[in-house]
Every structure is written in C-alpha cells, then in structure tokens.
C-alpha positions in Angstrom: 64.6 69.1 -56.0 66.0 67.9 -52.9 67.6 64.3 -53.0 69.1 64.3 -49.3 67.8 65.7 -45.9 70.2 66.6 -43.1 68.0 66.4 -39.9 70.0 67.8 -37.0 68.9 66.9 -33.7 69.8 66.7 -30.1 71.6 63.3 -30.2 73.4 64.0 -33.3 73.4 64.3 -37.5 71.7 62.5 -39.4 71.0 61.7 -43.3 68.5 60.6 -45.5 67.7 59.6 -48.7 64.6 61.5 -50.0 62.6 58.8 -52.6 60.0 59.9 -55.2 61.1 63.3 -54.7 60.0 64.1 -58.4 56.4 63.3 -57.8 56.0 64.6 -54.3 58.5 67.9 -55.1 55.2 69.4 -56.9 52.9 69.2 -54.6 53.5 70.7 -51.4 49.7 69.6 -50.1 50.7 65.7 -50.9 53.6 66.0 -48.8 51.8 68.0 -45.9 49.0 65.2 -45.8 51.5 62.3 -46.2 53.4 63.0 -42.8 51.2 62.0 -40.4 51.2 58.7 -42.1 54.2 56.8 -41.6 53.5 53.4 -43.7 53.3 56.4 -46.6 56.2 58.6 -45.2 58.6 55.7 -44.5 58.7 54.9 -48.5 59.6 59.1 -49.1 62.9 58.6 -47.1 65.5 56.2 -46.0 68.0 56.8 -43.5 71.7 56.8 -44.9 74.1 57.5 -42.0 73.3 58.7 -38.5 76.5 60.4 -36.1 75.7 60.6 -32.5 77.3 63.3 -30.5 79.9 62.4 -28.2 78.5 64.2 -24.8 76.7 67.3 -24.0 78.9 69.9 -24.3 79.7 68.3 -28.1 76.2 68.9 -28.3 76.1 72.2 -27.1 79.0 73.2 -29.4 77.5 72.0 -32.3 73.8 73.7 -32.0 75.8 76.6 -31.0 77.5 76.3 -34.6 74.3 75.8 -36.1 72.1 78.4 -34.7 75.3 80.5 -36.4 75.5 79.3 -39.6 79.0 77.7 -38.8 79.9 74.4 -40.1 81.2 72.3 -37.6 84.1 69.5 -38.2 81.7 67.3 -37.4 78.8 67.9 -39.9 81.6 68.3 -42.3 83.3 65.0 -41.9 79.4 63.8 -42.2 78.6 64.9 -44.9 82.3 64.6 -46.9 82.1 60.8 -46.1 78.5 60.2 -47.4 77.8 62.5 -49.9 80.6 62.9 -52.3 81.9 65.6 -54.0 79.2 66.5 -57.2 80.9 66.7 -60.5 79.3 68.7 -63.3 76.1 68.0 -64.2 75.7 66.3 -60.9 71.7 65.9 -59.3 72.8 65.8 -55.3 70.6 68.3 -53.7 70.6 68.3 -49.6 67.8 69.7 -48.0 68.7 72.1 -44.6 66.3 73.7 -42.5 68.6 76.8 -41.5 69.3 78.9 -44.7 72.6 79.9 -43.4 73.8 76.5 -42.6 73.0 75.6 -46.1 75.4 78.7 -47.3 77.6 77.5 -45.1 77.9 74.0 -46.6 77.8 75.1 -50.3 80.9 77.3 -49.8 83.0 74.8 -48.2 81.8 71.8 -49.6 80.2 72.8 -52.7 77.0 70.7 -51.9 73.8 72.6 -53.5 71.5 73.0 -50.7 67.5 73.8 -50.6 65.3 75.3 -48.1 62.4 75.4 -50.1 58.8 74.9 -48.4 58.6 71.4 -49.8 62.5 70.7 -48.3 61.0 72.3 -45.0 58.0 69.8 -45.4 59.8 67.0 -45.4 62.3 67.6 -42.8 59.1 68.7 -40.3 58.3 64.9 -41.1 61.6 63.5 -40.3 61.2 65.2 -36.8 58.0 64.0 -36.4 59.0 60.2 -37.2 62.4 60.6 -36.0 62.1 57.4 -33.0 61.0 55.0 -35.6 63.2 56.5 -38.4 66.3 56.6 -35.9 67.0 52.8 -35.4 68.2 52.4 -32.0 66.8 55.7 -30.4 64.2 55.4 -28.1 61.3 58.0 -27.8 62.3 59.0 -24.2 65.6 59.1 -24.9 65.2 61.8 -27.8 62.8 64.1 -25.5 65.5 63.8 -22.5 68.3 64.5 -25.0 66.2 68.0 -26.3 64.9 68.8 -22.9 68.9 69.0 -21.6 70.3 70.2 -25.0 67.5 73.0 -24.7 68.5 74.1 -20.9 72.1 73.7 -21.7 71.5 75.9 -24.8 69.6 78.6 -22.4 71.8 78.6 -20.2 74.9 79.2 -22.4 73.1 82.1 -24.1 72.3 83.5 -20.9 75.8 84.0 -19.8 77.1 85.3 -23.1 77.7 88.2 -21.8 77.4 88.7 -17.8 79.0 92.3 -17.4 75.8 93.4 -19.7 72.9 92.0 -17.9 70.7 95.0 -17.0 68.5 93.1 -14.4 71.1 94.1 -12.0 70.2 98.1 -13.2 66.5 97.2 -12.7 66.5 95.8 -8.6 69.7 98.7 -8.4 67.3 101.6 -9.1 64.4 99.8 -7.3 66.9 99.3 -4.4 68.1 103.1 -4.6 64.2 104.6 -4.8 63.3 102.4 -2.2 66.2 103.2 0.3 65.5 107.1 -0.1 61.9 107.1 0.9 63.8 104.9 3.9 66.5 107.2 4.8 64.1 110.4 4.7 61.2 108.3 7.1 64.1 107.3 9.6 65.7 110.8 9.8 62.0 112.3 10.4 62.0 109.2 13.1 65.3 110.2 14.8 64.9 113.9 14.6 61.9 113.7 16.5 63.4 110.6 18.9 66.1 113.1 19.7 64.3 115.9 19.8 62.7 115.4 23.0 66.1 115.4 24.6 67.8 118.0 22.4 65.2 119.6 20.5 67.6 122.9 19.5 69.9 120.3 17.6 67.2 120.1 14.7 67.4 124.1 13.3 71.5 123.9 13.8 72.0 121.0 11.7 69.5 120.9 8.7 71.1 117.6 6.7 69.7 114.1 7.8 72.6 112.5 7.6 75.0 115.0 9.1 72.3 114.7 12.1 72.1 111.3 12.6 75.7 111.1 13.0 76.2 114.0 15.3 72.8 112.7 17.5 75.2 109.4 17.2 78.2 111.3 18.4 76.9 113.7 21.2 74.5 111.5 22.9 73.5 112.4 26.3 73.9 116.7 25.9 75.1 116.8 29.3 78.3 114.8 28.0 79.5 117.5 25.7 82.2 119.0 26.4 85.0 121.3 25.0 87.1 118.9 24.8 85.0 116.9 22.4 84.8 120.3 19.9 87.4 119.1 17.7 85.7 115.8 16.8 82.4 117.8 16.6 83.8 120.1 14.5 85.2 117.4 12.1 81.5 116.1 11.4 80.6 119.1 10.6 82.9 119.3 7.8 85.3 121.4 10.3 83.1 124.0 10.7 84.5 125.3 14.5 81.7 128.0 14.7 78.9 125.3 14.1 80.0 123.2 16.5 80.7 125.9 19.2 76.9 126.8 18.7 75.9 123.3 19.1 78.1 123.0 22.5 75.9 126.7 23.5 73.0 125.3 22.8 73.3 121.9 24.3 74.0 123.7 27.6 70.8 125.9 27.7 68.9 123.3 26.4 65.2 123.1 27.2 65.0 119.6 26.5 63.8 116.9 29.1 66.5 114.8 30.7 66.2 110.9 29.4 67.7 107.5 30.5 70.4 105.6 30.2 68.3 102.4 28.4 66.2 104.8 26.1 69.9 106.6 25.4 71.1 103.2 24.2 68.2 103.2 21.8 68.5 106.1 20.2 72.1 105.7 19.5 71.4 102.3 18.0 69.0 103.8 15.8 71.0 106.7 14.7 73.6 104.1 14.1 71.3 102.3 11.7 70.3 105.4 9.9 73.6 106.1 9.2 74.9 102.7 8.0 72.0 102.8 5.4 72.9 106.2 4.1 76.3 105.2 4.0 74.8 101.4 2.1 73.0 104.5 -0.2 76.0 106.2 -1.5 78.0 102.8 -2.5 74.9 101.8 -4.1 74.9 104.8 -6.4 78.4 104.5 -7.3 77.9 100.7 -8.2 74.5 102.0 -10.0 77.3 104.4 -12.2 79.5 101.5 -12.5 76.9 99.3 -13.9 75.0 102.2 -16.4 78.0 103.6 -17.8 79.1 99.7 -18.8 75.6 98.7 -20.0 74.1 101.7 -21.5 77.1 104.2 -21.7 75.3 106.7 -24.5 72.0 106.4 -22.7 73.6 107.4 -19.3 76.0 110.0 -21.1 72.9 111.5 -22.1 70.4 111.0 -19.1 72.3 110.5 -16.2 72.4 107.3 -14.3 69.4 107.5 -12.3 67.1 108.6 -14.6 68.7 105.8 -17.7 68.2 103.4 -14.9 64.4 104.8 -14.3 63.8 104.5 -18.3 65.4 100.7 -18.5 63.3 99.4 -15.6 60.2 101.0 -16.7 60.7 99.4 -20.3 61.2 95.9 -18.7 64.8 95.8 -20.3 67.2 97.5 -22.4 66.1 95.6 -25.2 62.4 96.6 -24.5 63.9 100.1 -24.3 65.5 99.8 -27.8 62.7 98.5 -29.6 60.2 101.4 -28.3 59.6 104.3 -30.4 60.6 108.0 -29.6 57.1 108.9 -29.1 56.8 106.1 -26.4 60.0 107.0 -24.6 58.7 110.9 -24.5 56.3 110.1 -22.2 57.2 106.6 -20.7 56.0 106.9 -16.9 53.2 109.2 -17.6 50.6 106.2 -18.9 48.2 107.3 -16.2 47.8 110.8 -17.3 48.1 110.0 -20.9 45.0 107.4 -20.7 43.5 110.0 -18.5 43.6 113.1 -21.6 42.2 110.3 -23.9 39.7 109.5 -21.8 38.3 112.8 -20.9 39.8 114.3 -24.5 42.4 116.7 -23.0 46.0 117.7 -24.1 48.1 114.5 -23.6 50.8 114.7 -21.3 54.2 116.0 -23.1 56.9 114.3 -21.1 57.2 111.8 -18.4 60.5 110.5 -16.5 62.4 112.7 -19.6 61.0 115.8 -17.1 63.9 115.2 -14.5 66.5 115.6 -17.3 68.7 118.7 -16.9 68.0 119.6 -20.7 64.1 120.1 -20.2 64.5 121.6 -16.1 66.7 124.5 -18.0 64.6 124.8 -21.1 61.7 128.0 -21.6 58.0 126.0 -20.3 56.8 127.3 -23.8 60.0 125.1 -25.2 59.7 121.8 -22.5 57.6 120.2 -24.8 59.8 120.6 -28.1 62.7 119.5 -25.9 61.1 116.6 -24.4 60.4 115.6 -28.5 63.9 116.2 -29.5 65.2 114.4 -26.2 63.3 111.4 -27.0 64.6 110.9 -30.5 68.2 111.0 -28.6 67.3 108.8 -26.0 65.8 106.1 -28.4 69.1 106.2 -31.0 71.5 105.9 -27.7 69.2 102.9 -26.4 69.6 100.9 -29.8 73.3 102.2 -30.0 73.9 100.8 -25.9 72.0 97.0 -26.8 73.1 96.5 -30.4 76.3 97.5 -30.5 78.9 94.7 -30.2 81.8 97.0 -28.8 81.7 99.5 -26.1 81.4 103.2 -27.2 82.4 105.9 -25.0 80.2 108.9 -25.9 81.1 112.7 -25.3 80.3 114.2 -21.8 77.7 116.3 -23.4 75.2 116.3 -26.8 76.4 119.8 -28.6 72.6 118.8 -30.6 70.9 119.5 -27.8 70.1 123.0 -27.7 67.1 125.5 -26.7 65.2 126.0 -29.7 65.0 129.5 -30.8 
C-alpha cells in the first residue's frame, strides 16, 4: 500500500504522507465514502512538502513532461529531498496518478510507485480538497492557474506541427470546388455578354479561360487589325491559323455595335474572370504541395483532389484513419446507402472513390471489387500518414492494384 502520494497541480508539486493506509487500503469503498468529508480525509493525509513552479513556462514544461511520462529535474530534486533513497526492506511506496511517470520514477530513483485503484481514490481526495490541504493557496488562485495552464497546454499541442494541419486542406478543397463553379458560371456569362458583339468567337474558341483572355484582348472587334495578329496568336498558344480565322470572323461578324461604356464593363468582367482562373491554378498547386506534405501515401494512391475530398468529408485525417475500409468505400454516398437500406434495394459500391482512375479504367463488372480493394489500400495509407512519425515517400504507382481476372 502507498505510504506517500505525489500530487501534480497547476501551481506545483506536492508530496503527502498517507496515514492509516493499512486500514483503508483494503477497503476502497471506505476511501470513496470518506473523500467528501474533509474532517475524515484530513486524518488520512498530511502535507510533507509543496514546491511551486517558477512561472507559467515552467508549469507548461513540467505538464508536458508528465503527459509524456518523463521525470523532470524539478520533480526529481523534490523527490530526492523529501523521500530518502529506499534501502532493503524499505516500505516507502509513492502513489502516482500516471503509470508512465511512475515507471520513470522507479527507473531513475528506485522508488516504488503505486497506481492502483486505492491510490487513485486517495489522489482524487487530495485534488478535491487541494485548496484547503495546500496552505497558502486560495481556491480562486488554483482555478485561475488550472485555466491558464489548460489554455497554454492546448495551444502548445495545436502548434506542435503546423505543417501537418489538415484543416488547411479542408478549406482549400472547399474553395477549389467553389471556384470551379464560379469560373464556369462567369465564363458562361462573359460568353453571353460578349456574344452580342462578337457571336462567332464562341465556336472558334471553346475553352472558357482562353475565351475570356481573347475577349479582354480584342475588346471592340472593329479595332482588331493585322498588327495585332502576333499577340493574338500568343494568347492562342502560337496558333496563327486560328488567329487569322478570328480576324476574318471579326471583319464579317453579324454582331451588333456596342458603346464604349459597355465595352469597358465587359473588359473589366473578363479581366476578373481571368484573375479568378489564375488564382484557381495557384490554389491547385498549393493543394498539391499541402497534400504531399500531410498525406503523401493517400495522395500517391488517389491524387490530390480525391484524397483532399476524402479528408474533408471525414472531417480530418485522424477521423479518416479511424474509419474501416467499408466506410471509406461508400464515403460520399450516404444518401444512396440510406435510401437503399430503407427500400431494401442494392447498396452503393462506391462513393468519392468512383472518381479514381483505378475504378475508371476497370470494366463495369469489376468496379465493385476494385472499389473494395482500393478502399482497403486507402484505409492503410491514411493510417500511415496520420500516425507515422516520419514523412514517407511512397511510390508513384501501386503495382498491387490490378484489375482482377
């Protein structure tokens, strides 16, 4: 049974001497009943020493050591000062709340430690009556210290590795999907708006991004001349034939004339569409770099877009790593799954994984098996990315993913 107790508070370390341990040690229920009564519990424990922390940084450093099961120099000196080194037949046993810390104390100081249920109940009583047992400490001061240390500890954990924060991936893929919709919508608008003036350009330039750049460059079709053909060809990826066709179409266009103020608004809108499209390209590069840093295995398996959508749909990479392969397989098809369960129909075979190239290349009769096999690989890859301490560099292709015969 424990003869002493180590209490870790937000203000410092305290060592208590446990009395009547032989009587209360075998009756855990008796300990539980006497904890709430200070008059009874005060007879069980006596304060031996209390060593406060120097400042908030020292408290944060010590609490990090406790959470990782490391014996700090502060705690080591306190134990050496108050608990003599045990000799043969010594009965000194220290009650400790953390098993990892208890092992470190025994390895470094050879002090026997106990983390049994009885010791935990005694420590719970000390924590409950700490403001009255620790002389010189007010209850409000102890609560403020606990609150401040809790905030500092949480902030330190969040800032542990800023490069592997998957929240940025979730926001980036959401913004990328929104930009795709906006660019397509704005491109349709610029085609319709500029088409009143130059309708033939729609069939000559089918690409939305190129169309916006060409509309911004040409402006009023009457100003398009032979001198502008080299610059127009550069915008068309050095296609001089297409540039000449646009010039010929502009000369014989059936479009209506347009005022200067209207053309200024159309040009400004075209410039805004081009800027949004350019930003979308930079966002794709950012997402690719972030995915290769946070989830390299999942990225090599599925690509940046699909891997990011899986992480976003799961809420985080940690949540995705906890999902079984059967859940990963239908992630994104929840409505179809519940509808099938309600109508007793066929359940979906894939969700977001349908966009993977492995499933796209497979025969229709093999898509279900490939989806199940791919979900298993995704589950393993996400766990490697989430829990691996070192960054991995997976191969560009996975030879095990083959279409079943």
